[in-house]
C-alpha positions in Angstrom: 39.9 -45.3 -33.0 42.6 -42.8 -31.9 43.2 -39.6 -33.8 45.0 -40.5 -37.1 47.2 -38.2 -39.1 46.6 -39.0 -42.8 49.1 -36.2 -43.7 51.6 -34.3 -41.7 53.6 -31.1 -42.3 57.1 -30.2 -41.2 58.0 -31.3 -37.7 58.1 -28.9 -34.8 61.9 -29.1 -34.6 62.2 -28.2 -38.3 59.9 -25.2 -37.8 61.9 -24.1 -34.7 65.2 -24.2 -36.7 63.7 -21.9 -39.3 62.5 -19.5 -36.5 66.0 -19.4 -35.0 67.5 -18.2 -38.3 64.9 -15.5 -38.5 65.6 -14.3 -35.0 69.3 -13.8 -35.6 68.7 -11.8 -38.8 66.1 -9.6 -37.2 68.2 -8.9 -34.2 71.2 -7.8 -36.3 69.0 -5.7 -38.6 67.2 -3.8 -35.8 70.6 -3.0 -34.2 71.7 -1.5 -37.6 68.5 0.6 -37.8 68.9 1.9 -34.3 72.6 2.8 -35.0 72.3 4.3 -38.5 68.7 5.5 -38.8 67.8 6.7 -42.3 71.0 5.4 -43.8 70.2 1.8 -42.7 66.6 2.1 -43.8 67.6 3.2 -47.3 70.3 0.5 -47.6 67.8 -2.2 -46.6 65.1 -0.9 -49.0 67.6 -0.9 -51.8 68.8 -4.4 -51.0 65.4 -6.1 -50.5 63.0 -4.1 -52.6 65.3 -2.3 -55.1 63.6 0.9 -54.1 65.3 4.2 -53.2 63.1 7.2 -53.7 63.9 10.8 -52.8 61.6 10.4 -49.7 60.0 7.3 -48.4 57.0 9.3 -47.1 54.5 10.0 -49.8 53.4 13.6 -50.2 49.7 14.6 -50.6 50.3 15.1 -54.3 51.8 11.7 -54.7 48.9 10.1 -52.8 46.3 11.8 -55.0 48.1 10.8 -58.2 48.2 7.2 -57.1 44.5 7.2 -56.2 43.9 8.7 -59.6 45.2 5.5 -61.2 42.2 3.5 -59.8 38.9 3.0 -61.5 35.7 4.4 -59.9 34.7 0.7 -59.3 37.9 0.0 -57.5 37.5 3.1 -55.3 33.9 2.2 -54.6 34.9 -1.3 -53.6 37.6 -0.1 -51.2 35.1 2.3 -49.6 32.4 -0.3 -49.3 34.8 -2.7 -47.5 36.0 0.0 -45.2 32.5 1.0 -44.3 31.8 -2.6 -43.2 34.9 -2.6 -41.0 34.1 0.8 -39.7 30.6 -0.1 -38.8 31.6 -3.2 -36.8 34.5 -1.3 -35.1 32.1 1.4 -34.0 29.7 -1.1 -32.6 32.6 -2.7 -30.7 33.7 0.7 -29.4 30.2 1.5 -28.1 30.5 -1.6 -25.8 33.6 -0.1 -24.1 32.1 2.3 -21.6 33.9 4.6 -19.2 33.0 3.8 -15.6 32.5 5.8 -12.4 31.0 4.2 -9.3 30.7 5.1 -5.6 31.9 2.0 -3.9 31.6 3.4 -0.3 30.1 6.7 0.8 32.5 9.3 -0.4 34.8 6.9 -2.3 34.7 7.2 -6.1 36.4 4.7 -8.4 36.4 4.8 -12.2 38.1 4.1 -15.4 38.6 5.9 -18.7 39.3 4.3 -22.1 42.0 6.4 -23.7 43.4 5.9 -27.2 47.0 5.0 -27.8 48.5 8.3 -29.0 50.5 7.0 -32.0 50.3 3.8 -34.0 52.3 2.3 -36.8 50.2 0.2 -39.1 52.1 -2.3 -41.3 50.4 -3.4 -44.5 52.1 -6.4 -46.3 52.5 -6.1 -50.0 55.7 -7.4 -51.4 54.2 -10.6 -52.9 50.5 -9.6 -52.9 49.3 -6.0 -52.4 47.3 -6.5 -49.2 44.7 -3.7 -49.6 42.4 -5.2 -47.0 45.1 -5.0 -44.3 44.9 -1.3 -44.4 41.2 -1.4 -43.6 41.8 -3.6 -40.6 44.5 -1.5 -38.9 44.1 2.1 -40.2 40.3 2.2 -40.1 40.1 0.5 -36.7 42.7 2.9 -35.2 40.8 5.8 -36.6 37.5 4.6 -35.0 39.4 4.3 -31.7 40.4 7.9 -32.0 44.2 7.5 -32.3 45.5 11.0 -33.0 48.6 9.9 -35.1 48.3 7.0 -37.5 51.4 6.0 -39.4 51.1 3.5 -42.2 53.9 1.6 -44.0 53.8 -0.8 -46.9 56.5 -2.2 -49.2 56.7 -1.2 -52.9 54.9 -3.6 -55.2 56.8 -4.3 -58.5 59.1 -1.3 -57.8 56.6 1.4 -56.9 53.8 2.2 -54.5 50.7 0.1 -55.0 47.7 2.5 -55.8 45.1 0.3 -54.1 47.0 -0.1 -50.9 47.8 3.7 -50.8 44.2 4.6 -51.4 43.0 2.3 -48.6 45.5 3.8 -46.2 44.4 7.3 -47.2 40.7 6.7 -47.1 41.1 4.8 -43.8 42.5 7.8 -42.1 46.3 7.5 -42.1 48.2 10.7 -41.3 51.6 9.6 -42.6 52.2 7.0 -45.4 55.6 5.5 -46.0 56.6 3.1 -48.8 58.8 0.8 -46.7 58.6 -2.9 -46.2 59.8 -5.7 -43.9 62.1 -5.2 -40.9 63.1 -1.7 -42.1 59.5 -0.5 -41.8 58.9 -2.1 -38.4 62.2 -0.8 -37.1 61.7 2.7 -38.5 58.3 3.1 -36.9 59.3 1.6 -33.6 62.8 3.0 -33.1 62.5 6.2 -35.1 65.0 7.7 -37.5 66.1 11.3 -38.4 63.0 11.7 -40.5 60.4 9.3 -38.9 59.1 10.0 -35.4 58.7 6.7 -33.4 55.2 5.4 -32.5 53.9 4.0 -29.3 52.4 0.8 -30.8 52.8 -1.5 -33.8 50.0 -3.4 -35.5 49.4 -5.4 -38.6 50.3 -8.8 -40.1 53.4 -9.7 -42.0 55.9 -12.5 -42.9 58.1 -14.3 -40.4 60.6 -11.4 -40.3 58.0 -8.8 -39.6 56.4 -10.9 -36.9 59.8 -11.5 -35.3 60.7 -7.8 -35.4 57.5 -7.0 -33.6 58.3 -9.7 -31.0 61.8 -8.3 -30.3 60.5 -4.7 -30.1 57.7 -5.5 -27.7 58.2 -3.6 -24.5 59.8 -0.7 -26.2 56.5 -0.3 -28.0 53.2 -2.1 -27.7 52.1 -4.6 -30.3 48.7 -6.0 -31.3 49.7 -9.6 -31.3 52.1 -12.1 -32.9 50.7 -12.3 -36.4 52.9 -14.5 -38.5 52.2 -16.5 -41.6 48.6 -17.2 -42.3 47.1 -20.4 -40.8 43.8 -22.0 -41.8 41.8 -25.0 -40.5 38.7 -26.6 -41.9 36.6 -28.6 -39.5 34.1 -30.7 -41.6 31.9 -33.7 -41.6 29.9 -35.3 -44.4 27.5 -32.5 -44.7 29.9 -30.9 -47.1 32.0 -32.1 -50.1 35.7 -32.3 -50.9 35.6 -29.5 -53.4 34.5 -27.0 -50.7 37.1 -28.3 -48.2 39.9 -28.2 -50.7 39.0 -24.8 -52.0 39.0 -23.3 -48.5 42.3 -24.9 -47.6 44.2 -23.8 -50.7 42.5 -20.4 -50.6 44.7 -19.5 -47.6 47.7 -21.7 -48.4 48.4 -19.4 -51.4 49.5 -16.6 -48.9 53.0 -17.9 -48.7 55.3 -20.9 -48.7 54.8 -21.5 -45.0 51.1 -21.2 -44.4 49.7 -24.1 -42.4 46.4 -25.6 -43.7 44.7 -28.3 -41.7 41.7 -30.5 -42.3 40.0 -32.0 -39.2 37.2 -34.5 -40.0 35.5 -37.6 -38.8 35.0 -38.9 -42.3 37.7 -40.9 -44.0 35.9 -40.6 -47.3 35.9 -36.8 -47.0 39.5 -36.7 -45.9 40.8 -38.9 -48.8 38.5 -37.1 -51.4 39.8 -33.7 -50.2 43.4 -34.7 -50.7 42.6 -35.9 -54.2 40.7 -32.6 -54.9 43.6 -30.5 -53.7 45.8 -32.3 -56.2 43.3 -31.5 -59.0 43.0 -27.9 -58.0 46.8 -27.4 -57.8 47.0 -28.3 -61.5 44.9 -25.3 -62.5 45.4 -22.8 -59.7 47.5 -19.8 -60.9 49.1 -19.5 -57.4 49.8 -23.3 -57.3 53.5 -22.8 -56.9 53.0 -21.0 -53.6 49.9 -22.9 -52.4 51.4 -26.3 -53.4 54.6 -25.7 -51.4 52.6 -24.7 -48.3 50.4 -27.7 -48.6 53.3 -30.0 -49.1 55.3 -28.7 -46.2 52.6 -27.5 -43.8 49.4 -29.2 -44.8 47.8 -31.7 -42.4 44.8 -34.0 -42.5 43.6 -35.3 -39.2 41.0 -38.0 -39.0 39.0 -38.3 -35.8 36.5 -40.7 -34.4 34.1 -38.2 -32.8 33.1 -34.6 -32.7 34.6 -34.4 -29.3 38.0 -35.5 -30.7 37.7 -33.0 -33.5 37.0 -30.2 -31.0 40.0 -31.3 -28.8 42.4 -31.4 -31.8 41.1 -28.0 -33.0 41.6 -26.3 -29.6 45.1 -27.8 -29.3 46.2 -26.4 -32.7 44.6 -23.0 -32.1 44.6 -22.0 -35.7 44.2 -18.5 -36.9 41.2 -19.1 -39.2 38.8 -21.9 -38.4 36.2 -22.8 -41.0 33.5 -25.0 -39.4 31.2 -26.9 -41.8 29.3 -29.6 -39.8 25.8 -30.6 -38.7 26.5 -28.8 -35.3 28.3 -25.5 -36.1 26.9 -23.7 -33.1 28.2 -26.5 -30.8 31.7 -25.7 -32.0 31.0 -21.9 -31.5 30.0 -22.7 -27.9 32.9 -25.0 -27.2 35.9 -23.7 -29.1 38.1 -21.6 -26.9 41.5 -21.3 -28.7 41.5 -19.8 -32.2 41.7 -16.5 -34.1 38.3 -16.3 -35.8 35.5 -18.7 -36.6 33.8 -18.9 -39.9 30.6 -20.9 -39.4 28.7 -22.8 -42.1 29.3 -23.5 -45.8 28.0 -20.1 -46.9 30.7 -18.4 -44.8 34.3 -18.3 -45.9 37.7 -16.9 -44.7 38.2 -14.8 -47.8 35.1 -12.7 -47.0 36.5 -12.3 -43.5 39.8 -11.2 -44.9 38.5 -8.7 -47.3 35.1 -7.3 -46.8 32.6 -8.7 -44.2 33.6 -6.4 -41.4 35.4 -8.4 -38.8 39.1 -7.8 -38.4 41.5 -10.2 -40.2 44.6 -9.5 -38.1 44.5 -12.6 -36.0 46.7 -14.6 -33.6 48.9 -17.3 -35.1 51.3 -19.9 -33.7 48.9 -20.9 -30.9 48.6 -17.3 -29.6 44.8 -17.8 -29.8 45.2 -19.6 -26.5 45.7 -16.3 -24.7 44.6 -13.5 -27.1 42.0 -12.6 -29.6 42.6 -10.7 -32.8 43.0 -7.0 -33.6 39.9 -4.9 -32.7 39.1 -1.4 -31.7 39.8 -2.2 -28.0 43.5 -3.0 -28.8 44.0 0.7 -29.6 42.4 1.8 -26.2 44.1 1.7 -22.8 41.8 1.4 -19.8 43.1 3.6 -17.0 41.6 3.6 -13.5 41.3 6.6 -11.2 40.0 7.1 -7.6 38.7 10.0 -5.6 38.0 10.3 -1.8 35.5 13.1 -1.3 34.7 13.2 2.4 36.7 13.3 5.7 34.8 10.2 6.9 35.8 8.2 3.8 39.4 9.3 4.1 39.5 8.2 7.7 37.7 4.9 7.1 39.9 3.8 4.1 43.0 5.2 5.8 42.5 3.0 8.9 42.2 -0.2 6.9 45.0 0.8 4.6 47.3 1.6 7.6 46.9 -1.8 9.2 47.3 -3.6 5.9 50.5 -1.8 5.2 51.9 -2.7 8.6 50.9 -6.3 7.9 53.4 -6.2 5.0 56.0 -4.2 6.8 55.6 -1.0 4.8 55.8 1.7 7.5 56.2 4.5 5.0 53.1 3.3 3.1 51.2 3.1 6.4 52.2 6.7 7.2 50.5 7.9 4.0 47.3 6.4 5.4 47.9 7.6 8.9 48.4 11.3 8.0 45.0 11.3 6.3 43.4 9.7 9.4 45.0 12.4 11.6 44.3 15.2 9.3 40.7 14.4 8.3 39.4 13.2 11.6 39.4 9.9 13.3 36.2 7.9 13.5 35.3 4.5 14.9 32.4 3.3 12.7 32.7 -0.3 11.8 32.3 -1.4 8.1 30.3 -4.6 7.8 28.2 -6.5 10.3 30.2 -7.5 13.4 33.3 -5.5 12.3 35.5 -4.2 15.2 36.1 -0.6 15.8 39.0 0.6 13.7 42.1 2.4 14.9 44.9 3.2 12.7 47.9 0.9 12.9 46.8 -0.6 16.2 
């Protein structure tokens, strides 16, 4: 039996047409921000969010007042989640070691891991206040040692959301702006009269935010292309339809264009899951959003074997991949294109999104084929250095370098090597068994 699609979402051409419209809007908006700065930012905020404060940057007093609106339980929960993220990020950071090695006598090579000097962290929040996104970007940047962390989030119901602002502040943000969408991304990347530009942008967002980051890449660094949420459930008959349907709709409620895919080798489970999704949508408070996503972007793929399930999953390269089978570790060993894996029925994507400690800013739109998600290493740049400490090493490397430069026709390059050979003493000691005596540019 070939792979069978029991349900399909919008076609690739329909999705590309939507992307084209977004590209045009973002391009025009970024040009306006670059030309008019603060005036453009304010006009966009008024138009899209109905929000025009005296200043978009929150003062320390405003931040403290907003935190004061939270209950002790809410504050404790935020701090607990941040500690999980911080602990894992610290453990990751400890794996990234500076290096120095003597590769030849007198030749020292090394690298240093240096933090990006300023980062703009975008935290979505227009439809749902994404408190957890502040943990993922701000906390992780702080662990990496970024000296200037700027955080931006849209107003929620006309004002700053206390939970999001608290998470940004507790996480270590140095500047907090209540700005959303393209205007936030453009302001942080391009700068305005009142906002200094940053070196790097991170954080998820809607299609407009993702496209703004794409267009600005090169002027600033970005973490990855994190568009609308994607989820995939890989399941066999070891689990039931209620669990599969719950995990699919739990991510589909993010927005109207959040792909949710079931891959299974059980027709019974596939059909039962589609029925269960219909039942849940009748009682789910976010059914209007989740139902639209499922209708337009939901897929059910029936396979004949686990190998076919694996191949389909790797091809789709979904952001979140929930694996519930009798061979979860086999998928862990063989999956190569995805954002993050959630293994076993006790694990779920929501815990990964909110509290467990791994980072929830993950690649979408097949970017998992070439990048992983946001982590502490994304905020660090690995820079190499070299030192030649002895006359003998300068002459040895110089003779090889000179000849190799001449091989490519770079005479000026060769002379950089030759002058060291002349200045630091010529030697004829072969490197490696049977190597000929070395003379510069002979």
